[in-house]
N, C-alpha and C positions, 0 to 999 in steps of 0.2 A: 586659194589663200595658202600661204606658207608661214612658217615660224623659224626664226634663227635665235639661238640662245648663246650668250657670251657670259663667261665666268672668269673673273680676274682677281688677283690679290692686291692690285694697285689701281687706283682710279684713273691714272693717266694711261695705263695699259688698256683699260676698258674704253676710254675715250678714243684712243688710236684705233682699236679694233672696230668699234662701232662706226666711226667716221669713214674708215676704209671700206667697210661693207656697204654703207649707205651710198657710196659713189657707184656701186655696181647694180643698184636696183632702181626701178623707175616709179613704182607705185607703193609708197609707204602708207600703211594703215595706222599703225600706232607703235609707240615704244614704251615699254614698262621697265622701270628701273628699281633696283632694290640693293640695300646694303645690309649685310649681316655682320655681327660682331660677337666674338666669344673670347673667353680667357682660358689659356692653357698654361698651367703653372703660373708664372708671373708675366707672361707675354700676352698681349692683346692680338687677336687674329681677326682680320677683316676680310670680307668677301664682297666684291662688287659685281653685280650681275645686271644684265639687260636682256629683255626679250623683244625682238623686233618682229612685228606682224606686217607682212607685205604680200603683194601679188607678183 
């Protein structure tokens, strides 16, 4: 079993990265998705991440 982690600042970047990676694997076990948000000064900062578990 293996794990691949993706971390992006934009949800569309994460989507493209994950979809591209999924084309290269055959045995998907699970995908975990998470969104983090914080405030720095007056700016909102988002972090979109995914963990793919596969064989």
